[in-house]
C-alpha positions, 0 to 999 in steps of 0.5 A: 500500500505504501509503495502504491501511494508513493507511486501515485504521488510520483505520477501526480507530480509528473502530471503537474510538471507536464501540465505546467509545461504544456500550459507554458508552451501554449502561452509561449505562442501568445498572441496567436490572434489580434489583441483588443484594447478597450478605450473607455472614452469616445474617439479623439480624446487624449486617452484615445489618442494615447491608446492608439499610439501605444497600441500601434507600437505594441502591435508591431512588437507582438507581431499582431494587430492591436485593435482599438475599441472605444466603449464610452459611457457612464464615467468609463464604467461601460468600458471597465465592465466590458473588460472585467467580464471578458475572458482572462486570456490576454486578448482583451486589454483596458486602457484604465485611468483615474476613474478606476480609482474614483468610481467606487466612491461615485457610484452606489453599485458597479458591475465590477470590482476595481481591485479584484476584477483587473490584472494590472500590467503596467503604468503607461503615462501621466500628464499634468493639470493646470489651473487657469483663469480668464485673461481679465482676472485680477489674479496674477498668481495663485496667491492672488486667487486664494486671497480673492476666494477668502475675501469673498467666500462663495463668489468665485466659480470653477468649471469642470468637465463633469461631476466626479471628473478629474477636473472637478476632484482636483479643485475639490482637493485644492479647496479643502486643503486650503479652506476655500469656498469656490462654487462648482459649475459642472459641464458636459465635457472640458471644451464647453467649460474652457469656452465659458472660462475664455468668455468670462462666465466662470472664474477658474478651471483646472484641466489638462495641459494639452487642451489649454496650452494654445489658449495660454500661449495666445493670451486668452487664458492665464495659467497660475499653477501646474500639478506635479513636482516639476514644471512643464517643458512646454510652459516653463514659466508656469510654477508648480503648486508647491512653487506657487505657495500651495503644495498639493503632494497628493496630486503627484501627477494630474492625469494617469493611465495604465494597462490592465487585463481581466483578473486571472490572466496567466502570469506569463502573458501578463509579463509578456505584455508588461515587457512589450509595453515597456519596450513600446514606451522606450521607443524614440518614436513613441516618446516624441509623439507623447512629448508633442501631446505634453504626456510623459511616458511612465513604466512600472511592474504590475505590482507597482501599478497595483499599489498605485491604484490602491494609493489613488483610491485612498487619496480620492476616496477622502477627497470625495468624502470631504467634498460632500459628493453623493454617490449616484 
């Protein structure tokens, strides 16, 4: 009986090794068909443009087409859900962003779990946010603006691309950090808000640098501060929030993006994708194209991206709670 048991154990061990080897052999041929990259926003926006640049390069390196599929709607939850429910085989990927970290606090229920339903692959890029005022604003710098807000609480207004959007939450963080009473005016997108800022209908807006740079350079808007720990090369005269006397260490970047797959994706496939992503972001061509968009390439391990998302959830969960935003 003892010998039979030992023989059975040996057979089981051999079968496990063979099974693992076959699994590795099967995955070593990945990818065998086109890979789908879901963008949870409409075509033409910064996330879409970024996804197409990186996806094209990854496809070249993987020797398979990376097909871009835009799945906008409900604060990116439509696209997030599509990936969370997809087969965990490495053929459906997600270009995720800050909404992955904030949506759990903005919605009473979600069809996915932000921390359990996605396998992190790696960070892709970040971009700063810039605080803007109208060219006719009496605020010549950030301290002027803060003094105005404190002198007349509730008089100044700020626009955003929508409630819960980064352009909204960044201002809520700024307000709560320095005890400012500034009224939020949500818009259906960044462009209408920027247009109203130029026209003088609102006083302040925080938005992506790429969408505001030309208006700042033409003198229609004045940039008072930029997020992050360094100035933007494209607007070198604009100080960081810390340099302007209002440090926001929680906003180490403005916008960020990372690559994810459904939870349960084989480890070797995840590592292959992470390696390919890193090689794509190291490409001179990709780096130049991102630089032209005022986007800075990042790179990380899957574990670093996982910690990044968890940290962002901790920060923005507190900001949303303090701001009084109620989940929908």
